[in-house]
C-alpha positions as CSV (number, residue, x, y, z in Angstrom):
1,M,96.5,101.5,108.6
2,K,96.5,100.8,104.9
3,V,93.5,102.2,103.0
4,L,92.4,102.0,99.5
5,I,90.0,104.5,98.0
6,L,88.3,103.6,94.6
7,G,87.6,106.7,92.5
8,G,88.5,109.0,95.3
9,T,89.0,112.2,93.4
10,G,85.6,114.0,93.8
11,A,83.9,116.1,96.5
12,M,84.3,113.6,99.3
13,G,87.1,111.4,98.1
14,T,89.7,114.3,97.6
15,P,89.4,115.6,101.1
16,L,89.2,112.1,102.6
17,A,92.5,111.1,101.1
18,E,94.2,114.3,102.7
19,I,92.4,113.6,106.1
20,L,93.7,110.1,106.2
21,A,97.1,111.1,105.2
22,D,97.2,113.7,108.0
23,K,96.3,110.7,110.3
24,N,99.4,108.8,109.1
25,F,97.4,106.3,107.2
26,D,98.9,104.6,104.2
27,V,96.6,105.9,101.5
28,H,96.3,104.7,97.9
29,V,93.7,106.2,95.5
30,T,92.7,104.9,92.2
31,S,92.3,107.4,89.3
32,R,91.7,107.2,85.6
33,K,93.9,110.2,85.2
34,E,97.5,110.5,86.1
35,R,97.9,112.3,89.3
36,L,101.1,113.1,91.4
37,S,101.3,113.3,95.3
38,T,103.8,115.3,97.1
39,R,103.0,113.2,100.3
40,Q,105.1,110.0,101.1
41,N,102.0,108.3,102.6
42,L,99.5,109.2,99.7
43,S,99.8,107.7,96.3
44,Y,97.6,107.4,93.2
45,I,97.1,104.3,91.3
46,L,96.5,104.8,87.5
47,G,93.7,102.7,86.1
48,D,90.0,102.0,85.8
49,A,88.6,100.5,89.0
50,K,85.7,99.3,87.1
51,N,87.9,96.8,85.4
52,N,87.7,93.5,87.5
53,D,91.1,92.4,86.5
54,F,92.7,95.8,87.5
55,L,90.7,95.7,90.9
56,L,91.6,92.1,91.7
57,K,95.2,92.8,91.1
58,I,95.1,95.9,93.6
59,L,93.1,94.0,96.2
60,Q,95.7,91.1,96.2
61,A,98.8,93.4,96.2
62,H,98.3,94.3,99.9
63,T,96.2,93.4,103.1
64,W,93.9,96.4,103.2
65,D,92.5,97.6,106.6
66,A,89.7,99.4,104.7
67,V,88.4,100.0,101.1
68,I,86.3,103.0,100.5
69,D,84.3,102.8,97.4
70,F,83.1,105.9,95.5
71,M,82.5,104.2,92.2
72,V,79.1,104.3,90.5
73,Y,77.9,100.8,89.4
74,G,74.9,99.3,87.7
75,T,73.3,96.7,89.9
76,E,74.4,93.8,88.0
77,E,78.0,95.2,87.7
78,F,78.1,95.6,91.5
79,K,76.8,92.1,92.1
80,S,79.6,90.6,90.1
81,R,82.3,92.2,92.3
82,A,80.6,92.6,95.8
83,D,82.3,89.3,97.0
84,M,85.6,90.4,95.6
85,L,85.4,93.7,97.5
86,L,84.3,92.2,100.7
87,S,87.0,89.4,100.7
88,G,89.8,92.0,99.8
89,T,89.5,94.1,103.0
90,K,88.8,94.1,106.8
91,Q,86.2,96.8,106.2
92,Y,84.5,97.7,103.0
93,I,82.9,101.1,103.0
94,F,80.2,101.6,100.5
95,I,79.1,105.1,99.4
96,S,75.3,104.9,98.9
97,S,73.1,108.0,98.9
98,A,70.5,109.6,100.9
99,R,68.4,109.6,97.8
100,V,67.4,106.0,98.7
101,Y,64.9,107.4,101.4
102,S,61.3,107.7,100.7
103,R,59.4,110.8,101.3
104,S,59.3,111.7,105.0
105,E,57.8,114.8,106.5
106,V,59.7,114.1,109.9
107,M,63.4,113.9,110.5
108,I,65.1,111.1,108.4
109,T,66.8,108.4,110.4
110,E,68.6,105.5,109.1
111,Q,65.4,103.4,109.6
112,T,63.4,105.6,107.5
113,P,61.8,103.5,104.7
114,R,63.6,103.4,101.3
115,L,61.9,104.1,98.0
116,L,62.8,100.6,96.8
117,D,60.8,99.1,99.6
118,V,57.7,101.4,99.6
119,C,57.2,103.0,96.1
120,E,54.3,101.7,94.2
121,D,55.3,103.3,90.9
122,K,55.7,100.2,88.7
123,E,57.2,102.0,85.8
124,Y,59.8,103.6,88.1
125,L,60.6,100.2,89.9
126,Q,61.4,98.7,86.6
127,T,64.3,101.1,86.1
128,D,67.8,101.1,87.5
129,E,67.6,104.7,88.5
130,Y,70.2,106.0,90.9
131,A,68.2,105.7,94.1
132,L,67.0,102.2,93.3
133,T,70.4,101.1,92.3
134,K,72.0,102.1,95.5
135,A,69.3,100.5,97.5
136,R,69.6,97.3,95.5
137,Q,73.4,97.3,96.1
138,E,72.9,97.8,99.8
139,N,70.8,94.7,99.6
140,I,73.5,92.8,98.0
141,L,75.9,93.6,100.9
142,R,73.3,92.8,103.5
143,D,72.6,89.4,101.8
144,S,76.3,88.5,101.3
145,G,76.6,86.6,104.6
146,K,79.5,88.8,105.4
147,N,79.4,91.6,108.0
148,N,82.6,93.6,107.2
149,Y,80.8,96.4,105.5
150,T,79.7,99.9,106.3
151,I,77.1,101.8,104.2
152,I,77.3,105.6,104.1
153,R,74.4,107.7,102.7
154,P,75.5,111.2,102.1
155,S,73.0,113.8,101.0
156,I,73.8,116.6,98.5
157,T,77.6,117.5,98.9
158,Y,79.3,120.5,97.6
159,N,82.8,122.0,97.3
160,D,84.6,124.6,95.1
161,R,83.9,122.5,91.9
162,R,80.5,121.1,92.7
163,L,77.7,123.7,93.3
164,Q,74.2,122.6,92.6
165,L,70.8,124.2,92.6
166,G,67.9,121.7,92.6
167,V,69.0,119.4,89.7
168,L,71.1,122.0,88.1
169,E,74.8,121.7,88.1
170,K,77.3,124.8,88.1
171,E,77.4,124.6,84.3
172,N,73.6,125.2,84.2
173,I,73.9,128.2,86.6
174,F,77.2,130.0,86.6
175,Y,78.3,129.3,83.1
176,R,75.1,131.0,82.0
177,V,75.8,134.0,84.3
178,L,79.4,134.5,83.3
179,H,78.2,134.5,79.6
180,G,75.6,137.1,80.3
181,R,72.4,135.0,80.5
182,S,69.9,134.5,83.1
183,I,69.6,131.6,85.7
184,V,66.5,129.5,84.9
185,F,65.0,127.9,88.0
186,S,61.6,126.6,88.8
187,R,58.9,127.2,91.5
188,D,58.2,123.4,92.0
189,I,61.6,122.9,93.5
190,A,62.3,126.3,94.9
191,D,60.0,125.9,98.0
192,K,61.2,122.3,98.9
193,V,63.8,121.8,101.8
194,T,67.2,120.4,101.2
195,T,70.2,119.5,103.2
196,M,73.6,120.3,101.7
197,T,76.8,119.1,103.2
198,W,80.3,120.3,102.5
199,G,82.3,117.5,101.1
200,Y,85.1,117.9,103.6
201,N,82.7,117.3,106.5
202,V,81.4,114.1,104.9
203,A,85.0,113.0,104.4
204,E,85.6,113.7,108.1
205,G,82.7,111.5,109.1
206,I,83.9,108.7,106.8
207,A,87.3,108.9,108.2
208,A,85.8,108.7,111.8
209,I,84.3,105.2,111.3
210,I,87.3,103.5,109.6
211,G,88.5,100.7,111.8
212,Q,85.7,100.9,114.2
213,N,84.2,97.6,114.9
214,E,80.8,99.2,116.0
215,A,80.5,100.5,112.5
216,L,80.5,97.0,110.7
217,S,77.3,95.9,109.1
218,Q,75.8,99.4,110.0
219,I,74.3,102.2,108.0
220,F,75.1,106.0,108.5
221,H,74.0,109.1,106.8
222,I,76.6,111.9,107.2
223,T,74.9,115.4,106.7
224,E,74.9,118.9,108.0
225,K,72.3,119.5,110.7
226,N,70.6,122.5,109.1
227,A,68.2,122.4,106.2
228,Y,67.2,125.3,103.7
229,K,64.8,125.8,101.0
230,W,66.2,125.7,97.5
231,S,65.1,129.4,97.2
232,E,67.4,130.3,100.0
233,I,70.4,128.4,98.3
234,L,69.6,130.5,95.1
235,D,69.7,133.8,97.2
236,I,73.2,132.7,98.6
237,Y,74.4,132.2,95.0
238,L,72.9,135.5,93.9
239,D,74.4,137.5,96.8
240,V,77.9,136.2,96.0
241,L,77.6,136.7,92.3
242,E,76.5,140.4,92.8
243,Q,79.4,141.0,95.1
244,K,81.9,139.5,92.7
245,L,80.3,140.8,89.4
246,G,78.9,144.1,90.7
247,K,75.5,143.2,89.2
248,R,72.7,140.8,90.6
249,P,72.0,138.2,87.8
250,R,68.6,138.0,86.4
251,V,66.5,134.9,87.5
252,V,63.7,133.4,85.3
253,M,61.3,131.2,87.3
254,T,59.3,128.7,85.4
255,D,56.4,126.8,87.1
256,K,58.0,123.3,86.3
257,S,61.7,122.4,86.1
258,T,62.9,122.4,82.5
259,S,65.1,119.5,83.4
260,F,62.0,117.3,83.0
261,L,62.7,117.6,79.3
262,C,66.2,116.4,79.7
263,G,65.7,112.8,81.4
264,N,65.8,114.0,85.1
265,K,62.1,113.1,85.7
266,Y,62.8,110.6,88.5
267,Q,65.5,112.6,90.3
268,I,63.0,115.5,90.4
269,I,60.0,113.5,91.5
270,Y,61.6,111.1,93.9
271,C,64.3,113.4,95.3
272,R,64.0,117.1,94.8
273,Y,60.2,117.2,95.4
274,F,60.9,115.7,98.9
275,N,61.7,117.8,101.9
276,R,65.1,116.4,103.4
277,K,66.0,117.0,107.1
278,F,68.2,114.4,108.9
279,D,68.6,113.1,112.4
280,N,72.3,112.8,112.9
281,S,72.5,111.1,116.2
282,K,73.8,107.9,114.9
283,I,76.9,109.2,113.3
284,S,77.4,111.7,116.2
285,R,78.7,108.6,118.3
286,F,81.9,108.9,116.1
287,I,82.2,112.6,115.1
288,N,80.9,115.9,116.4
289,E,78.5,116.6,113.5
290,S,77.4,119.9,115.1
291,A,80.9,121.3,114.2
292,F,80.1,120.8,110.5
293,V,80.0,124.0,108.5
294,D,76.7,125.5,108.0
295,A,75.7,125.3,104.3
296,K,74.9,129.0,104.0
297,E,78.5,129.9,105.1
298,G,80.1,127.0,103.2
299,L,78.4,127.7,99.9
300,K,79.5,131.4,100.1
301,N,83.0,130.4,100.7
302,C,83.0,127.7,97.9
303,L,81.3,129.9,95.3
304,A,83.8,132.7,96.0
305,R,86.7,130.6,95.4
306,F,85.1,129.0,92.4
307,L,84.5,132.4,90.7
308,D,88.2,133.4,91.4
309,N,89.2,130.6,88.9
310,P,86.0,129.3,87.2
311,E,86.3,125.9,85.4
312,F,83.5,124.0,83.7
313,N,82.9,120.5,82.5
314,G,80.9,119.8,79.4
315,I,77.9,121.9,78.7
316,N,74.6,120.2,78.2
317,W,73.5,122.3,75.2
318,T,70.2,120.5,75.0
319,L,69.2,122.0,78.4
320,E,70.8,125.3,77.5
321,A,68.7,125.6,74.4
322,I,65.5,124.8,76.6
323,N,66.5,127.4,79.2
324,D,67.4,130.0,76.7
325,R,64.1,129.6,75.2
326,A,62.4,130.0,78.5
327,A,64.4,133.1,79.2
328,G,64.1,134.8,75.8
329,E,67.8,134.7,75.4
330,M,70.2,133.0,73.0
331,A,73.8,131.7,73.3
332,Q,76.5,132.8,70.9
333,L,76.9,129.9,68.3
334,S,80.6,130.3,68.7
335,E,80.3,129.0,72.3
336,I,79.0,125.7,71.1
337,S,81.6,123.2,69.9
338,G,80.6,120.8,67.0
339,F,78.3,121.1,64.2
340,K,75.9,118.7,65.7
341,N,75.6,120.4,69.0
342,K,75.0,123.8,67.1
343,L,72.3,122.2,65.0
344,R,70.6,120.6,67.9
345,Y,70.7,123.8,69.9
346,I,69.1,125.8,67.1
347,L,66.3,123.0,66.4
348,L,65.5,123.0,70.2
349,Y,65.7,126.6,70.7
350,Y,63.3,127.3,67.9
351,H,61.4,124.3,68.5
352,L,58.6,123.4,66.1
353,D,58.1,127.0,64.8
354,F,61.6,126.7,63.2
355,I,60.8,123.4,61.7
356,R,57.5,124.7,60.4
357,K,59.2,127.5,58.7
358,I,61.6,125.2,57.0
359,Y,58.7,123.0,55.8
360,R,56.8,125.9,54.4
361,L,60.1,127.1,52.8
362,I,60.6,123.7,51.1
363,K,57.0,123.7,49.9
364,R,57.5,127.0,48.3
365,C,60.8,126.0,46.6
366,V,59.1,122.9,45.3
367,K,56.2,124.9,43.8
């Protein structure tokens, strides 16, 4: 089978390409960075899959048995290319998100109501926030008049390079620890239940439905069966960090997430404040999901490997300043690249007290 993976270089796409290659599929992956493959049946196509001309050229180059789409689109952006994608393959697999589900205190099934359909927050519904965007794009597929699509709703995924804690990424957790500062987490999220799934296991689930007629025009979430409180996830990180570093990191607990101040309001309110447990009986028709790696074990292994060779993406110094202020700590200014980032960090760290001091100093100078 000939398979095209759009944007397949993340926590799910990277292992999916390897799994399909192991199955002797002819696998092609788009990437904006040049990548080399040592495998004859796995190749990378350099280019931006969000460019419609680039995409059309690829779709017309072969007869694709399946296209798996990991790209993140705005609603209108997706609407402009949905027909092109559906027409360019026998099976179009759209990676949605379990964030589309509304609050549920019972096990979530694929029929659990979506936020888009039941939320009464008019301000929120006017946005194109991630959960709403994915649900609207699902609607576009269902209203397309075609049935050669499959919708996948993964929950929070992790691997050696993606390790989350609530709304915090590894840069907000482990960068701080490795630079001698505290982890800043919050009680409002710590007691909520989450389901975290190893990216490789999600990829196995996606691979299992490729070419399956029974999966067409269907929706599946692919998640680990066990769920844990975020406070338990934090303890896993602390245990591994203590083993690796010889000292247990300090944790500062705030009442509310500091990420509220950094534009993550809706992700917190309409996802991290929800308890997430999933009924996986639907996907179990295609794969034995009970064999998925338990998150406690998987996170330990991934974090240990990450700490052997830690690499970080860009640091959000706005959030770092807020967290340092909450912890009573301060980053070395030499860590912060760029004058504007340094200035923003200082202003946010000292907050209004600093601004008042400057104002008083100016007034004294004027006098």
